[in-house]
N, C-alpha and C positions, 0 to 999 in steps of 0.2 A: 629675117632679111638684114643685110648690112645697114648700119646707121650712117649713111653717107648723104651727101647733098644731091645725089642722083636718084632720089626716090622716084619711081615711075609715076607719071601723071595720073594713071588709072587709080593708084592708091589715094592720091589727093582727092580725086573726084568721088571715090567711094566714101572717103571720110566725110566729105561735104554732104553726101546723100544721107549717111547714117545719122549725123547730128541734127538733121532737119526733122526727123520723126517726132521727137518729143515736143519741141516747141510748136510744131504745126498742129498737133493734137490739142494743144492748149489754146492757141490764139485764133484758130479759124472760126470757132463758134462763139466767141465773145460777144459780137453784135447781136447774136440770137438769144442771149440770156433772157431778156424780157418776154420774148415770144415763147421760148421753151417753158418758162415758169408759168405763163398764162395757159398754154395748151395742156400742160401736165398738172395744172391746178396746185402748184406748190409755191411757197415764197421764193424770191430770188436768192435768199441766203442758202437755200437747198442746192440750187444750181451752182453757186459759188463753191460748195463743198465738192462738186465733181472734179474740180481742178486740184485741190489740195489732196484729196483721197486718191486721185489718179497718180499724183506724184509720190504718194505713200507707197503704192504698189510698184511704181517704177524703181524706187529705191530698194524695197524689201526683196524684190525679185532678183536683185543683183547678188544677194547672198548665195544664191544658187548659180546665177548666170556667170559670175566671175570664175569660180572653180571649173565650171563647164567649158568656159572659153580657154582656160589653161590646159584642160585635159583633152578636149576634142578639137580645139581650134576656133578661130574667130569666124570663119566663113559659115560652117554648119550652124552655129548658134544664131548668127545673123539671119539666115534663111528661115529658121524656125520662128524667130521673133517677128519677122515681117509677116509670116503666115498668120500667127496669132493676132497680131495687130490688125490685119485686114479683115479677118473673120469677125473679130469683136466690134470693129467699126460698122460692119454690115448689121450686126445685132443691134447696135445703138440706133441705127437709122430706122429700125422697126419697133423701137421702144414705145409702149403705150402708157407707161407709168414711170414715175421717178425712180422707183426701185429697179426696174428693168434697165433704165439708162445708167444708173449708178453701177449696177453689176457689170454691164458691158464696158464701162469706163475702167473699172477695177481690173478686168481681164486685159483690156487694151494696155494698161500700165505695165503689166507683166511682159507683153510683147515689146513695148517701147524700151524696156530695161535692157533687153538683149542688144538692141542697136546702140544704146548708150554706152554700155560697158565695153562692147567690142570696138567702138570708135576710139575710146580713150586708150584701150589696150593696144590698138594698132598704132596710135601716135607714139606710145612708149616703145613699141616694137621697132619703129622705123626711125626714131630720132633720139639724139642725146637729150640730157635734161634741159639745157638752155634752149635748144632748138624746139623741144617739146613745148616749152612755155610759149614760145613765139607762135608755133603752129596752132596751139590751143586758142591763142588770142585771135588769130586769123579765122579759125573755125567759129569763134564767138561772134566775129563780125558777120560771118555767113548766117549764123543763127539769128542775128539781129535784123536780117532782111525779113524774117518771118513775121514779126509783129507789124512790119510795114505793109506787107502784102496780104497776109492771111486774113486780117479783119476786113479788108476791102473785098477780097474774094468771098469771105463768109457772109458779108452783108449782101452782096449781089446774089449769092446762092439762096440766102434766106428770103429775100424779097421776091425772087422769081420762081423758086422751086420749093420753098419751105425749109425749115431748120434741119429736116432729115437729110437734105442734100449735102450738108457739111460733112456728115459721116460717110455718105456714099463717096464723096471725093477722097476722104482719107483711105477708104478701102481700095479705091482705084490706084491711088498713089502707092500704097503698100504692095500691091500685086505687080505693078509695073517695075517698082524698085527691086522686087524679088527676082524678076527676070534679069535685070541688069547685073545684080550681084552674082547670080548663078553663072552667068556666062563671061563676065568681065572682071570680077574681083579675084585677087590672089590671096592665098593664105600668108599671114605675116608672123604667125606664132614662131618664136625662136626654138630651135631644136633643144636647147638646154633649159626650156621652161620647166620649173619645178612643179610637180603635182604628187601629192602623197595623201593616202587615206580616202575616206568616203566623201562624196559630194556634200552630204549633209553634216559633215564634221566641221562645225563652225569654230572649233578651237584653232583652226588655221589662221583665223583673223586676230587671235590674241597677240602674237608677236608684232604684228603690224600696229595694233592699237597701243602697244607699249612703246612704240617709237615716238618720242616727244615731238620730233619734227613733223611727222605725219599728222599726229593728233592736233597739233596747234593749227596747221594749215587747213585740215579738214573741218575744224570748227569755224574757221573764217569762211570757208565755202558754204557751210550749213547756214550760218547767220546771214551771209550776204544773199544767198538764194531765197531765204525767208522774206527778205525785203521785197524781192521781185515777185514772189508768189502772193504776198499780201497785197501788193499793188495790182497785179493782174486779176486777182480774185474779186477785189472790191471796186475797181475802176469802172466797169460797166454799170453797176448799180449807182455809184456815186455820180458819174458824169451824165448818164442818160436818165435814170429815174429821179435822182435827187436834184441835179442841176438843170435838167430838161434839155440836154443836148440831143440832136437828132443822130441817127445811125451814121450819117455822112460826117457830121461834125466830130463824132466820137472817133471815127477812123482817121480823120485829119490829125487830131492830137496824137494818136498812137503812131501815125506815120512820122510825124516830126520827131517823136521820141526815138523811133527806130533808126531814122537817119543819123541822129546824133550818136546813137549807140554804135552804128556801123563805122562812123568816122573815128570814134574813140577806140573801137576794137582793132582797127587797122593802123592806128597810131601807137597803141599800147606796146606792140613788139619792139618799137624803137627804144622805149624806156626799159623794157624787160631785158633787152640785149645788153644794155649798159650796166644794169644792176637789178636783179629781181627783188632785192631787199628794198631799194629806193622806190621801185615801181609799186611794191606792196604798201609801203608807207604812204606814198602819194595817193594810191587808190583808197585806202582806209581814211586818209585825211579828207579826201573829197567827199566820201560818204558821210563823214562827221559834219562837214560843212553843209551838206544837203539836209541833214537833220536840223541844224540850226536855222536854215532857211525855211524849212517846213514849219518849225515852231514860230518863227516870226510872222509867217503869212497865214497861220491857221485860222485867224479870225475873219479872213476874207472868203466869202462863200462864192468863189468864182472858179472856172476851169483853170485859168492861168496860175492862180494861187496854189492849186494842187499840183499842176503839171510842171511848173518851173523847178521845184525841188526834185521832182522825179527826173527831169532832164539832167540835172547835176548828178543825181544818184546813179543814173545809167552810165555816165562817164566814169565814175568811181568804181562801179561794178566791173566794167571792162578791164580796168587796170588791175583790179584785185583778183579776179577769178583766174586769169591766165597765170599770174605769178604764184598764186596759192596752190593750184592744182599741179603745176609742173614741179614745184618744190616738194609737195606731199608725195608724189610718185617717184621722185629721184632715187631713194634708197632701195627700190624694189624692181631692179631690172629683170630678174628672173621670175617674178611673181606679178607681172604687170596686170594680168586679168583679175587676180584676187584683190590686189591693192586698189585697182580701179573700181571694182565692185564695192569695196568697203567705203571708199570716198563717195561713191554714188549713193549708197545707203544713207550716209550722213547728209549729203547734199540734197537728195531728193526726199527720202522718207523722213529724215530728221526735220528738214525744213517744212515739208508738207504736214507732218504731225504737229509741229509747233504752230503753224498758221491755223490748222484746224482747231486747235485749242484756243488761240487768241481770237479767232472769229466769234467764239461763244461769248466774248466780253461785250459784244454789241457796240464796239467803238466805231466812230465815223472812219471813213477811209484815210483821211489825213492823220488822225490820231493813231490808227493801227500801223501805218507805215512808219510814223515817227517812233513808235515804241520799238519796232524791229530795228530801226537805225540805231537807236540808243544801245541796244544789246551788243553792238559791235565796238563800242567805245572801250571796254576793258581790254579787248584784244589789241586795239591800236596802242593803248598805253603800255601793254606788255611788250609789244614789238619795239616801240620807241625806247623803252628802258633796257632792252636786251643788248647791252653794250658788248657782251662777249660773243654775241651771235649764236648762242646755243639753240635758240628756237628757229633761226633762219641762217644756217651756216652758208658761207660762200661756196659756190660750186668749184 
């Protein structure tokens, strides 16, 4: 479709719908972690792994989903992903062991990956590079509503109907969304989209990986996402089990963080429109500051000492992600699905795998988040020292 300012409202609404799938599957059952661990007779650390491993399959699935989106179109793949997501959510609701729950979550990740890659490809289909970055920031703002609303809904469902009702809700959401996409979504794949070779020919990703602009910004996405995953994975245990917060108090802290993220995400396009480079430097700088704040407050064993740096990090994340993703996809107008898939692999699977590994270190939640924030420092230095703008060329 033409990349004009007159993009149909239905496309925007479908984009909003698609980006909700992944975060909803992460955040809705966070308040249920202690209950699930107790009923399935496993440590809470096991339940934490259902998030990072879910994201691992979200990313890995895009190695196939990206080329499929370029070959067959965004809409057919979206419908398939929603179906898989809904069926696996139903399976999770009937899980009687941790192994059954984990398997269902892994399959659900493959379903979520289709909606994820198609959403990013549709943005690249519909908007130019600068506008794409702004739209992605707006979508990130929509995503930030989920951590505000989903834990509240999940807590209510868990208290009144048991933890299984969280997954029944996800299944219902998937099937209702499938109906809406089937009848109201339009295909956005450009007619000149390139597709060559077999779906499983992963050599198609090599030229994209060799693009230094893509690789640099994809690494930023990976490490920034790892910060968020590390926080989300460990916050329920740290705040509720370690610090003794109630389910209600936990959701209040998450809601405050989500509201700040929403405000930051809808403010970020203003900075991105002026300069994606300056916006990215600002975002990484804010993330660096949040790490210093976490280090300063790490000796205080209170909720605010943990959440205040997280509030700052959420603002930095909002500025960073829109700028980085938009710039990473900019060189690949005719391979948006494949390029979106690759950045999704790095952002989801890479970050999920990294956090799965670091969770084994047995660090406290503040230390784990601090370690992941520290990993972003070399990229901030590289971008700041890149005076020739080789890593982040002007649009």
